[in-house]
Structures are given as structure tokens and as C-alpha cells.
N, C-alpha and C positions, 0 to 999 in steps of 0.2 A: 366374382372376384374383388377384391378391396383396392379404393382409390389411393393413388402411389403418395406418402406423406413423407414429412420434416421428418428428421430424428432428431431427438433433442441432443442429443452428442454424438460425435464421431466418434471418439478415442475413447480406449478403453480406461488411459489413465488420466482420465478427466476429472473423475472424481477423489483422485488421490494429489490433486497440486490444485484442484478449482472447486467450485461449491454447485449446488444444483442451482442456486438461481443466478451466479452467475455467470453459471454454462448455458442456460435459458435465456439470460438477457442476450448472449450473442450468438446463439444455434442459428443455423440456416433456416430456419420457420422464421426465427425473430427479425433476422434481417431481410427478408423478404418483407415482411411482415411492415415493418418500421419504415420499406420503400413504398408498399402501398399505403400509410398510411398518409403519406408526405403526395402523394396523387391524389386521392380520396381530397385531404386539403385543399390541394390545388383546385381541385374540379369546384370546389366551395366557394374559393377566392376570388377565382374566373368568373362566375356566375353572378356571384355578388357584385360584382362591376360591370356587368354587362358583357364581357369578352367572349361567352360561352353561354349559349340559351339556359336558361333554368331548368327546362325538363331534361337536358342533360345530366344533370347530376347524380338523382337516385338510381341511376342504371350503374354510371361509375364507382359511385361510392358500396354500393352493391357488389359490385366484382372485386373490390380492395380488400380480399378475403384471400391470403395466404392456402387455406385448405382449398379452394381453388383453382390455385395453382400447380403442373405436373412439373414434379423437381427435375424430372430428366429432360423433358424437354429444357427446360430452364439452361442446365447445367451446360447439356449439347449446344445449343444457342450463344451462350454466355464463350464457351471453348472459340467461337467463332466471330463472335462480334465484341471480344474484350473487354467486356464489360457486364455485368447481372442487368443493368437497365437495359441495357437495346433490346433482348429477349423478352423481358417483362415487360416492357411496353406492347409489346407484340403481343403478348399472349393475353394482359389485360386488355386490348384492344378487343381480341378475338371472345373472351368472356362476354365482354360487353357488349359485344354486334352479336351475340343470340339472344340477349334482350332486348334490346334496341339499335339498331342500327343507325340511326341519327345520332345517338350517343356516343356513338363509337368514334364518330369523326372527331370527338373533341378530347381524347384522352392526350392527356400530356403537353396536353395546350402552350406555349409558349418555354418549355422549360429543356432543357441538354440532361443529358444522362447525369452529368456530374452533380447535378442539381440537386437529383432525385437520390444519389448516391451517398451523397458528401450528408445532406440533410437528415438520411436514413440513420445515418452514426452517427450523427450528433442527439437524436432520439436514445439512439442506444446508449452512448455516453452518458445521458440522463441518467438513464438509469443505472449504471454503474457510478453514479455520480451518488445516486442513493442511497443503493448497499454498501458504498465505501462509508457514509455518510453514517448510516446507521452502525456497521461492522467498527467504524473508528472509536462510536457513541459506546457500544459494549466495552471496546476492548480498552479503554480509557479508564472506564469505571470498574473494573475489572481490575486493573493495575492501582487505582487511587485506595481502593479497598485495603491491597497488600503492602500498599507503600503505609499507609496510615497505621497497619497492623502491626508492621514487621521496622515501627517506623525508627524502634530503640535498640533494635536486635544486633549485637555486634558480628562483625563478620570481615573476613580480610579482603582488604582489596589485592587486586593483583597489576603488576606494570610490566610489559613483555613477557608474558606467562608466568613470571616470577611473583613470589609474594613481597609485598609494598607494605603498604600502612592497612592499621584498622579503619573501615570503614561501618557501614551498618546495609543491611538487606535490603532496610526501607529503603536506602539510595539508591539502590540497586534499581529496584522498580520506581522509584520518582524517577531516576533520569530516563529511562523507556517510556515514563508516563508524560515527562517534559517534551521528549522528542515527537510523541505520538501525536500532543496536543498543536506543535505547530505546524503537521501535516493535514488536520482539521484546519486549520486557518489557511493553509495554504490550498488545500483544494477547495474551500469556499472562494475562493479568489478567484480558483481558474476555474470553478463553476460559471461565475459571474461573466467571463470573457468568452467561455469554448460553446455556451450553447446560444449558438447563434444564427440563424436562417442560411443555407446555401441556396441562392434564389440569382441567375445573371443570363442565363439563356445560352445561345452558342459560343457567344465569346465574350462574356461578361458585362452586356449592354444591356439586355433584355428592350434591343428593338423590336420583339416580334409584339409586344405588348404595346407600342407607342405610346400615346400618352398614360395607358391605365397603369403603366409600369408599375409607378408609386404604391399605388393602391392597392392593387394584386399583393406584391409584396410584402404591406403592411399586411393585409389580413391572412394572409398566408402566414405569415409569422405569430400574429395573434390567435390564429387558429391553432400551428403546432405548441403554443405556449413559450417561444423561442424567442430572440433578440431581433430585431432588423437591426443588419450590421449597417456601418456607412454606404460600403458598397462589396458585392460580390469580391470573395475570394477563392476563387476556382485554383490559382497556384502560388495562394499565402498561404504555407501552411503551420505557421507560427500557432496556429490554436490548437490543430493537433499534436503538436509538436512539446505542447505545452503541457496538455493530458499525459502525453506517453512518460512525460517527465516528470510528473507528480506520481504517476502510478511507479516508477521505475526507483523514485527516491523513497516511494515510500515502502516499496517490499527492500529495500534495502536496510532501510532502518530494521523493520519486519526480520530480515534474515541476522541482523547483529544480536536481537533479542532470540535468536533462536540460536546464534553462536555460544552466547553464555550460559545460556539453560543446558547448553547438551555436552559444554566443557563441566559444568558445574554437575552433570549426571557420571561424568565421567566414574569409573568404581573407584578410582584412587581418592579421589576426590570426594563424590557422597552426598553437596550440600541439598540439592535438588533434585526432584523426580518431574517427571511428566506425569498428569494424572494415570491409578492404574485403568482398565479395565479390560475385560474377558477379549481376549484373543488378540490386544493391543501390543506392539513391541516385539515380541516374540520371535525365537531364530527356528529354523526349520528343522535342526539337527540339534542345538545346546540349549534347555529345558532350562538354566538357568537364566539365561539371557531374558533383561529386560531393554530394547533398544529405543532411542529417543525418534520414534518414528514422525512425530508430528514434526522436530526441529527438522529432519531431512527433509519432508514435505518443502516446508519454509525454505531452506536454505538451495533446495533446487530452484525454487522461484526465484532466489534474490540471482540465484548464477546465474541462468535465462533472460533475464530481466533487462540488462545491459545492454546486451547485444542486439534485443527489440527495440531496444530505445535509441541506439545507434542506427539501426532500418529506419526507423522513422523520421533521425534527424537526416542521413544521407540523403532522403527523401524531400528535405526541402528545398534542393539546387532542381529549381525546376523552368520548364522551358515557354517561356513567351506566355498566351494566354490558358492553353493548356498541358498538363505534362506528359511527359514521354518514358515511363518506368516510375519515375519518382511518388508519384501518389499512388498507380498499382500497390508500392511496396508496402503500402502502409493496410493494406487490406485483411493482410494475416496477422501482420506484426500487431497491431493496437488489439484487436478482439485476442491475441493471445497474452500479453500484457495485463489486460482487466481481466482473463479467467486469472492468472498466477496473481496479481495482488488481491482478487479477493480471496483466493482459497489460504495467499499464506496469513493475511488480517483474519478469518478465520479461525485457522488452526491457533496462531499465537493466540486467541483471546482462549481457546477453548482451554492453552496449556497455562494461561496465568489464572484462569478461574480457579481452579482447582488444584493449581500445585502444589507438590509436598517438600516440604520442607524439614529438610534435616538438626534439627536445632544442637543434636550432639555431634554432630560431622562441623558444624559451623564454628562449634567452642574448640575441639581438638583440631582444626586446621589450624586456628587462630593462635593456636598452643605448640604450634609443629615446628617453629622455631626455637623454642624455648626461651622467646622474650625477647630476639635480636629485631623483632619487627618495631620495637617499643625505643630503639637508641635511638631514635630521632629525639623522642620528647625527653630522656634522660639528658641527652649532650645539651638541647636547648635549657633546661631546668640548670645544667650547672654550668653554659653559657652566660648565664646571668651573674654569674657569682667569680668566676673564673675567665671569663675569655671565650668566645666560640671557640678558637683555634686548639686552645688547651684540651676543652671539653671535646671535642670533636675527636683529638687525640689521643682520650684515654677511654675514652666509648667505645672508640675503632679496636685500641689495644682488647678491651676486657670482650668485645666481640670473639677475637680472633681467639682468647684464652678458650671462651664459651663453648667453642666449635672444635677447637683441641680436644678437650676435655672431658667433652659431653653435659659441659654444668649448664645448669641455666644462667643467665643474663644477671639475674637476681642475686642469684649466690657467689656469683665474681664480683656483682659491685661492691653488695653486701661489706665483701671482706675488704674493700679496699679502702684505706684509711683518706685518701685521698678523696672519695666519693662520701663516706660518711662526716666527714668534717665538713660538709657543703649539706647534702640531705641525711635527714632520720631514715632510718629506714623504715617508719608509716610513711613518709614522702616519698621512698623509692620505691615503694610497694604500689603506691596509687601511679604515680607514670607509669610501671609495668601493665596498668590494667589498660587491657583493650577499649573499654569503654568510656574510658574517661580519655581517648584519643581521639573521636570522632569528627574535631572539628567544627565546620560548619553543618556537619552532618544533617541535624536534626532540623535545621533551619532551612536547609536546601528543599529535605522533603516538604517543609510546612512550605515554603515555594511553590512547589511542583505545584501540588495535593488547592492553594489558594488559587492559581492559575485556570488550573482544570476547572474549577467550580465555577470561577468565575473569569472569564478571558481577558476582560478590559485591564486586568489586574497587573497582568506583565507588565515589568518593569524594561525589559531589554526584547529586541525584535527574535 
């Protein structure tokens, strides 16, 4: 009969909205192993300063292996104990006792359950930051490539879901890139504050370690590669809330990208498409369908994330020196947020890396209004000569005439002497060319690319 083991993932949907790497970072086994890593480091730090005998360390460290822990016994103990740390310490002590009865006396010396749980969570957050930093770097590189490739490609800009003015497709990619560049900066700042040891003992005073408390705490932090905070933070949850907020904001930005791509994938628009792959995006009944399944996964994450962030934020209101309910509410919300964020980032990277661009549809959609989207350009040029208000009235009338007759705006304007007396036909044609009315789009793309290559070059926060 095989020994009980922890499953890497407990839900069939985990690989729809997550990645194997992020799921593994927050798996049941890794959660337990992270806590055991803290217990092992605590034993080493305590022995270093004479709090426990050095002879006890080897047996304790050897037993700090999640594969030696019975998950059924752990879960049963957690149900009655109120958290995982209490039964874990009991199981760990029993495992140590089998090897060295004397060493078992020194398991978990001076710590409280929340010290182990919180610091274990911080270790998992470090893995999460590592994965997200690598993922953001890849996503930003992919977006930078597309922004540069389509820097001058004309496209229609849309406001309120209606055609507005010409932009460039490169600007669209650059806008997404600029947002993710800020998320990279935000994540690095968050990391510097969040990755802090939690070690305060029963009431946050470390009284059990007497005068050795500062020394043990520093050695424990050094062993785990974490910063030693000014003081324990059992009921000060701003670090965890900041991490949750970062994940939530990043997922929101990824959702915005997915929304744009999926809208541009609509049959009637047809400008962009997710990369094709065998079996991807099909329908169980309609053979012709090519659904934006990657975007759907990202949008699912973006819709779930706000409530998870809200759960963590609600839990910040805690009682005295140890919370009743608020801290515990983080235990599922934070891992789910991390999984969703990692999955959404991986999906967006895959989409933008090989996104399909239909140049013909971009051009056709630009011409959909037969030139009406360039009315502003003509109005401003006429305004320089006859005044803005008169120019506005003239172009507005011409636009209504074009719509009513089905003519192009050029046809109407080129047959109006009030216009041709001010603008030559060549000037009029140039004004009605979408490529000539992209404003600062090219410069904005260049600025986003420069900020991506050299973050210090950013002129605005």
C-alpha cells in the first residue's frame, strides 16, 4: 500500500485559469513544505544562539519533509485545531521523536502557529513574485515586439464602442506594454515590503526567547532569505493586502487586454485573432467557430479577482494581537488570487506573442464610414482659414449629406466650393488619409518602447 501523498492540484479547472508552476507554488504539498522550511530554519537559528541543543537540529531538519506528513491526519487535525500549524507541529514532533526522542522536545521552540503559517505564506509569495516577474518580462518583450512591428500601421480608435479617430495598431500594443511596465515596477516595490519574516511568539513579544530573541529572529530571517521587520505583524495585514492588491490590479490590466482582443476578434470586426492551434477555440456543435478561449480564461480571472482582493481587504480589520476570522479568510483568497494572476499572465503572453493581424480588415474598418472619421482633421484645417465654428458647421453639414446619400466625405467636400476655395484637392485627400492623422501615436509608441528598454527613462510615474 502506497503512502498518502498531496495532490499537485485539487481542481479540474486549475489548468484553465492557472499554470502548472503557479499551481505547484500554492499546492497543498508546497504549503506544508513552506511551513516545514520555517520550522527547520527555526531549529537552526535557535541552536546557533544556544536556545536549543545543537544535537537536536539534525533530527528536526530531517523530519521537515512534506512527504513524511500524513495529509489525512493533518487535515483532520486542522479541522479541530483551527489552523494547519497546530496539527503539523504535532505530526512533526512525532516524526522527530521516532529518530531522536530528546530532539523532539525542541520542535517549534519559541514560535506560535501564526509565525509558521505567515512566514510559510511569505515564502510562497516569494515564489509567486519570481514567477510573475519572469512572466511579466516575457509579456512585455512580446508586446514591445508587436508595438515596434505595427508602429505605423493605421487602425481605427474606438470610444464608447463606436469608431472615433485613427490610431495605429502599434499604439494599442504600446498602451498595453506601458501598463505592464508599471506593474513590473509596482511588483518590485511590493516585493521589497512583503517579503518579511513573521516571528513574534504567542503575543508578538518573543518573551519565550528572553534576551536571545533579537539574535534568533535575525538568524531566522537570514536563513530564510527574508528581511527582519521592525516588529512582528500578526494583526497588521497591510503586507498581505498589498500583495493581493498588486495581483488584483495586474489581473485587471490583463483583463483589459483580453477584452480588447476578444472584441477585435468578433466576426464583424475581424482585425485580430488568437494564435491558431489544433483543438483550440472550437465549438462542440459549430465547426466554423473560432472562439477566443484564451481571452475567456483571462476575463474569468479578471472577474473573480476583485472579490478575492475585497476578501483580503476586509480581513485587515483584526482584533488586538490575534485575529478571529480576518486572518483565516486570507488562506484561500490569496492562493486563488496568485493562481488566477499567474494563469492570466501566461494566457496573455501566449496570445500577444503570436497574435494574428488581419491588415485587410484593419484597412476596411478604417474606411467603414467613408471618411467621416477624418472630419475633425478637415475641420481644423478649414478652421485655420475661416474660423473654427464656421468650419465645424460646414463639415458637419457635409457629413450628414454623405450619410444621407451614401457618398464619401471626400466626394461631398470636393464638390463644395466653400471648401475647395480654401483647400486644394491634394490637400483634401491628404487630410482624409488615416495615416496622416495619427497625432503623436508614433512618438507614444517610441516612448513606451524606451521605457520598456530602460525603466529609468520614464518621465511620468
